[in-house]
N, C-alpha and C positions, 0 to 999 in steps of 0.2 A: 562373614555370614551376611547374605543379602537380607535386607529387611525393607519394608515399605515405608511406613510413617512412624514417627515417634510421638504420637499424640499422647500416649500414656506413659511418658518417661517418668517412672516412679522415683527415679533417683535424682531428679532435677532439684533446683533450689526450692526451699520451702516458700510457700506463698506468704505474703505479708500478713502478720498476725497469727500464723500457725507455727508450732514448734518445729525446730530443725531436727536433724538426726540425733538419736540418743543411743546409748549402749555401744555395741561393737561398731555400728555405723558412724559413730562420732570419733572413732579412734583411727590411728594409722596402722599399717601392717606391723611395725615394730611392737606396738602395744598389744594388738589383737592376737598376734601369733604366739603369745605366751601360753595360750591354751592349745595343747596338742591336738585335741579333737577338732578345734577350729582349723588348725593347720591342715589336718587330713581332709576336712571338708573342702577347703579352698583348693588343695591339690586335685581333688576329684573334679571339682567344678572346672578348673582350668584345663584339666586333662580332657574332659568331655568337650569343652569348647574348642580346644586345639584340634582334636580329631574331626570335629564338625567342620572346622575351617579347611582342614586338609581335604576332607571329602567334598566340600563345596568347590574347592579349586579343581579337583579331578572331574567333578560333574560338569562344571562350566566349560572346561576344556573339551569334554566329550560333546556337550551341547553345541559347541562351536562347529563341530563337524556336520551338524544337521542344518546349520544356518543357510538360508536361501541365497544370501548375497555376500560378497566379500566384505562389505561394510558391516554387516551383522556379525560376520565371523570375527572381524577385528575388534568390534565392540565387546563381544563376549570374552575374547582373549584378554583384553584389558581388565575386565572385571575379574577373571580368573587370577590374574597377576595380583590384584588387590587382595583377594582372599588368601593367597599364599603369604603375602606380607603380614596379614593378620595372624596366620598360623605361626610365622616366625616370632612375632611379638609374644605370643602365648608360650611357645617353646622356650624362648629365652627367659621369660619370667619364671617358668617352672624351675629352670636351672638355678635362678637366683634365690629361690626360696628353699633350695635343697632337695627338690624332687627330680627324679630322672624322667625326662619328658616321655620317652617311649613307654615306660612302666605306668606313668600317669594316664596315658591314652588307652593302653591295652584293654582295660575293663569295659570300654565303651565301643570297641570295634565291632563286636558281634551284633549288638543292638542296632547301631547306626547302619552297618552294612546290610543287616536284615531289612531295615526300613527302606533303604534304597533299592534292594532287590525287589521288594514287594510293590514298589511304586516307580518302576522303571518306565519312563515316558515312551510312547510309541511314535511320537513325531515332535517336530520343532515346537509347536504350540503347547503341547502337554509339558514339554521341558520348561518352557517359560513360566507356565502356571505353577509347576512344581516348585521352582526356585522362589517365585514370588510369594506363593501361599505357604508352602511347607516350611521354608526357612524363616519366614516372618513369624510363624507360630512359635518356633524355637526361640527366635529373638525376643518375642514378648515374654516368654517364660524366663529367660535369662535376665531380662530387664527387671522383672518382678523380684528375682532373687538378689540382683545387684543392689537394690535399695537397702538391703540388710547386711551388706558386706562392709569391711573396713574401707576407709577412704581410698587407699592406694589400689586395692583390688577392684573396687567399684569403678574407679577411673579407667583402669585397663579394660575391664569387661565392657563398659559402655563404648570405649574407643573401637574395639574390634567388632562391635555390633553396628557400627556406622554403615549406612547404605553405600554400596560400591557403585551405584548407578543403575543397578538392575531393575529397581522398582519402576522408575519412569519408563525405562526401555520396555519392560514387559507389558505395562499398561498400554503403551502406544501400539505395540505390535499386536497384542491380543484384541484390542478394541477395533483396530483396522481390519483384522481378519474376520471378526464377527460382522462388521459393517458390510464387508464384501460378500460374506456367505453366512447369513443369520443362523442357519442350521448348526453351524459350528458351536454356537453358544450353548446349546443343550448338552452336547457331548462334554464340553469343557467344564460346565457346571457340575455334572456328575463326577468328573475327575477331581475337581476341587473338593467336593464333599468327601470323597474317599480319602484324599490327602489329609483333610482335617482330622478324620477319625484315626488314621494311622499315626499321624504326628502326635496327637495327644496320648495315644496308647504307648507310643515309643517313649515319650517324655516320662510318663508314669513308671514304666518298666525300668528306665535308667535310674531314676531316683530310688525306687524300691530295692534295687540290687546293691546299693551302696549305703551302708549304715551311717557313715559320717555325714553324707549329703542329706539323707532323709531326716536324720536327727536335727540338722541345721534348719531344714525347711519347716519342721513342726515345733520349733522353739527350743530345742535342746541347747543350741549355741547360736550366737549371732542374731539374737532378737528375732527368731524365726516366726513363721506363720502359726496361728493355732488352726485347728481343723476347720473351723468355720471360715477362716480367711483363705485357706486352701481352696475351698469351694468358690469363694468370691473371686479369687485369682483366676481360676479356670473360666469363670463367667466373663471376666474382663477380656481374657484371651479370645473367647468365642465371639464376643461383641466386636473386637478389633478385626477378626476374620470376616465377619459379615460386612464391615465397612470396606475391606479390601476387595471382596467379591463385587460389591457395587462399583468400586473404582474400575474393575475389569469389565464391567458391563454384564456381570453374571448374577444369577439368583443364588443366594446362600443355601 
């Protein structure tokens, strides 16, 4: 999954003088998976991530067809390949924990496909902005969740959220396009705002539809968020989006 920056890597090492992970986050998978509800929540999470990576692969491959140069086409093809590798890691891990990968992904197909239908880019630049902004919002959400997962699952989730190179590529191309034709900026800013709204709504729908996942997020298992923290989480995601917009040379 493409992502821009990792400034708010909530699962990173604890700062000096602050407590480290506790509860589920301090355990490995062998210990944490004794709770069947937690196992179900992790299968849901990895299923959602796996389908997201597969969809990202397909979308980047499609975006490559719109690329204005052969060099751009090759760059996107390389990124698509990296996304597929992330999908394979998640698929394999689902099998290792006893979940059938296709069944784990299936509940998320309608929501994610619906999001991509509603936000189909009309040109090359809109495709770049969508992957940079839309995928980064999803990555921020998964990073927040990862901080509360067992060590083994957290390590995998953070690994597949690594930037495939799309962030710098998108910033360079979009800023150059705006510099060449400033009027493009207004259109892309409106597009990015639409993506923000759709991405947040889609994330909330995915969680609401899966009992194990929603229970984990609000503290039922895995040291989840309380309701106030859920609000702060989405505030942090919105703040990160504003920074990405600035990096693109667009107003949030």
